[in-house]
C-alpha positions as CSV (number, residue, x, y, z in Angstrom):
1,M,-42.5,-79.2,-75.3
2,K,-43.5,-82.6,-77.1
3,T,-46.4,-84.5,-76.7
4,N,-48.6,-86.7,-78.6
5,T,-52.0,-86.2,-76.8
6,M,-52.1,-82.4,-75.9
7,P,-54.9,-80.4,-77.7
8,M,-53.8,-78.1,-80.7
9,N,-54.9,-74.5,-79.5
10,P,-55.9,-71.7,-81.6
11,A,-53.5,-69.0,-82.8
12,T,-50.6,-71.4,-82.0
13,V,-47.7,-72.6,-84.2
14,Y,-47.0,-76.6,-84.5
15,H,-44.8,-78.8,-86.1
16,I,-46.9,-81.9,-86.9
17,Y,-45.2,-85.2,-88.2
18,N,-46.0,-88.7,-88.4
19,R,-45.2,-91.9,-90.0
20,G,-46.8,-95.0,-91.6
21,N,-48.0,-97.6,-89.2
22,N,-45.4,-100.3,-88.6
23,R,-43.1,-98.0,-90.8
24,E,-45.2,-98.8,-94.0
25,D,-44.9,-96.3,-96.8
26,L,-47.4,-93.4,-96.9
27,F,-46.8,-92.9,-100.6
28,K,-47.1,-95.8,-102.7
29,E,-46.4,-94.0,-106.2
30,E,-45.8,-90.6,-107.4
31,R,-49.6,-89.8,-107.5
32,N,-50.1,-90.1,-104.0
33,Y,-47.9,-87.1,-103.2
34,P,-50.1,-84.5,-104.8
35,Y,-53.2,-86.5,-103.5
36,F,-52.1,-86.2,-99.9
37,L,-51.6,-82.2,-100.1
38,D,-54.8,-81.8,-101.8
39,K,-56.6,-83.6,-99.1
40,Y,-54.7,-81.8,-96.3
41,F,-55.4,-78.5,-97.9
42,Q,-59.3,-79.5,-98.2
43,Y,-59.8,-80.4,-94.5
44,V,-57.0,-78.7,-92.7
45,S,-57.0,-75.1,-94.5
46,P,-60.2,-73.8,-92.6
47,V,-58.4,-74.2,-89.5
48,A,-54.8,-73.5,-90.0
49,D,-52.4,-71.7,-92.0
50,T,-49.5,-73.8,-93.5
51,Y,-45.9,-72.5,-93.9
52,A,-43.8,-75.5,-94.9
53,Y,-44.2,-79.3,-95.6
54,C,-42.0,-82.3,-96.8
55,L,-43.2,-85.6,-97.9
56,M,-41.1,-88.6,-97.8
57,K,-41.8,-92.0,-98.6
58,N,-42.9,-93.5,-95.1
59,H,-43.4,-90.0,-93.1
60,F,-44.0,-86.3,-93.4
61,H,-43.4,-83.0,-91.8
62,I,-45.7,-79.9,-91.8
63,L,-45.4,-76.5,-90.0
64,L,-48.6,-74.7,-89.5
65,R,-50.5,-72.1,-87.5
66,I,-53.7,-73.0,-86.0
67,K,-55.9,-70.1,-86.6
68,N,-57.5,-68.0,-84.2
69,E,-60.9,-68.8,-82.5
70,D,-63.0,-66.2,-84.7
71,E,-61.3,-67.7,-87.8
72,I,-62.0,-71.1,-87.2
73,L,-65.5,-70.4,-86.4
74,R,-65.9,-68.5,-89.6
75,S,-64.7,-71.3,-91.4
76,S,-67.7,-73.5,-90.3
77,G,-69.6,-71.3,-92.4
78,K,-72.1,-70.3,-89.9
79,P,-72.5,-67.1,-87.8
80,S,-70.6,-67.7,-84.3
81,L,-73.9,-67.5,-82.2
82,E,-75.1,-70.8,-84.4
83,V,-72.0,-72.8,-83.9
84,T,-72.4,-75.1,-81.1
85,T,-69.1,-76.8,-81.6
86,S,-65.9,-75.5,-79.9
87,P,-63.0,-74.4,-82.0
88,N,-60.7,-77.1,-80.5
89,K,-63.3,-79.8,-81.4
90,L,-63.3,-78.2,-84.9
91,I,-59.5,-78.8,-85.0
92,I,-59.7,-82.2,-84.1
93,K,-62.3,-82.9,-86.5
94,A,-60.3,-81.3,-89.7
95,F,-57.3,-83.3,-88.8
96,A,-59.1,-86.5,-88.2
97,S,-61.0,-86.0,-91.2
98,F,-58.0,-85.6,-93.4
99,F,-56.2,-88.6,-92.2
100,K,-59.1,-90.8,-92.4
101,S,-60.0,-89.6,-96.0
102,Y,-56.3,-90.2,-97.1
103,A,-56.2,-93.6,-95.4
104,Q,-59.5,-94.7,-96.8
105,S,-58.2,-93.8,-100.3
106,I,-54.9,-95.8,-100.0
107,N,-56.6,-98.6,-98.6
108,K,-59.2,-98.6,-101.5
109,A,-56.5,-98.2,-104.2
110,Y,-54.0,-100.7,-103.1
111,G,-56.3,-103.3,-101.4
112,R,-55.1,-103.0,-97.9
113,T,-56.8,-102.8,-94.5
114,G,-56.2,-101.2,-91.2
115,S,-54.4,-98.2,-89.9
116,L,-52.2,-96.5,-92.5
117,F,-50.7,-93.9,-89.7
118,E,-49.2,-94.0,-86.5
119,E,-51.6,-92.9,-83.9
120,P,-52.0,-90.2,-82.5
121,F,-49.9,-87.9,-85.0
122,R,-46.9,-86.2,-83.3
123,R,-46.9,-82.5,-82.8
124,I,-44.4,-79.9,-81.1
125,E,-45.6,-76.4,-80.2
126,V,-43.4,-73.8,-81.8
127,S,-42.8,-71.2,-78.9
128,N,-40.1,-69.0,-80.2
129,D,-38.9,-67.2,-83.2
130,S,-35.4,-69.0,-83.8
131,Y,-37.4,-72.4,-83.5
132,F,-39.5,-71.4,-86.2
133,S,-36.7,-70.4,-88.6
134,E,-34.8,-73.9,-87.6
135,L,-37.9,-75.8,-88.3
136,V,-38.3,-74.6,-91.8
137,R,-34.7,-75.2,-92.8
138,Y,-34.9,-78.6,-91.0
139,I,-38.3,-79.8,-92.8
140,H,-36.4,-78.6,-96.0
141,L,-33.5,-80.6,-95.4
142,N,-35.1,-83.6,-94.3
143,P,-34.8,-85.7,-97.5
144,Q,-31.4,-85.1,-97.7
145,K,-30.7,-86.2,-94.2
146,H,-32.5,-89.4,-94.9
147,G,-30.7,-89.9,-98.1
148,F,-33.7,-89.5,-100.4
149,T,-31.7,-87.0,-102.3
150,Q,-28.4,-85.8,-102.3
151,D,-29.4,-82.2,-102.8
152,F,-32.4,-81.1,-100.9
153,T,-33.0,-78.3,-103.6
154,Q,-33.6,-80.9,-106.1
155,Y,-36.3,-82.7,-104.0
156,R,-39.8,-82.7,-105.5
157,H,-42.1,-83.3,-102.4
158,S,-41.2,-80.4,-100.3
159,S,-42.3,-76.7,-99.9
160,Y,-39.1,-75.4,-100.8
161,H,-39.5,-74.4,-104.7
162,E,-43.1,-73.4,-103.8
163,L,-41.9,-71.0,-101.2
164,I,-39.3,-69.3,-103.4
165,S,-41.3,-69.4,-106.7
166,E,-43.6,-66.4,-107.4
167,E,-46.6,-68.5,-108.4
168,N,-50.0,-68.9,-106.8
169,T,-49.5,-71.3,-103.4
170,R,-51.7,-72.7,-100.5
171,L,-48.9,-71.7,-98.3
172,D,-48.4,-68.7,-96.3
173,R,-45.6,-67.6,-98.3
174,K,-45.8,-64.1,-97.0
175,T,-45.2,-64.8,-93.5
176,V,-42.2,-67.2,-94.2
177,S,-40.5,-64.8,-96.1
178,E,-41.3,-61.9,-93.5
179,W,-39.8,-64.6,-90.9
180,F,-36.2,-64.4,-92.7
181,G,-36.4,-60.9,-93.7
182,G,-37.2,-61.5,-97.4
183,M,-36.1,-64.6,-99.6
184,N,-32.4,-63.5,-99.6
185,G,-32.3,-64.2,-96.0
186,F,-34.5,-67.4,-96.7
187,H,-31.8,-68.7,-99.3
188,S,-28.7,-67.6,-96.8
189,F,-30.2,-69.6,-93.9
190,H,-30.8,-72.7,-96.1
191,K,-27.4,-72.8,-97.3
192,D,-26.1,-73.0,-93.4
193,K,-26.9,-76.9,-93.2
194,H,-25.9,-77.1,-89.5
195,W,-28.2,-79.6,-87.8
196,V,-30.1,-78.3,-84.6
197,I,-33.4,-80.0,-84.3
198,T,-33.7,-83.7,-84.2
199,P,-37.3,-84.7,-83.8
200,S,-37.9,-88.4,-83.0
């Protein structure tokens, strides 16, 4: 079920996506892409594990799992008994801080004012295994669908190459690999470019 206002619940997988306010570009130049990811992992990693992403000039897609309540409370750096904020408020704060921090940096660097992102950001709860697999492929093929590249495997700003490499990653590569029965399954599934999911 798709909604823009539902809370993000612990131990739940979500597809989150958003675009620039009034369709404005979120990424003005190449250096913005890694900066966005650094900000994302800085603020969101304490409350979520990330499986896949794709950043395009005026929008992005991310597939993640909100951690369970105990993990979120531990990420606060205090024993659970000393935490007075609910896990859901910590989740909301993490995403709000991420979007605010990136937007403020872009505004300062490029002399702009006002909202950078459409609000609230969109999220879809991922409720079954086949939907998860379809979303990973959808996210990676998205730049080809939108004409940013003729071959999604050559696109630089998605998690595709990060997932198939053996280098250190901030993604939960192990879970993604297991979901496809190993990387051979991951490759095979991506070769079948039949479009199933079409988020707005």
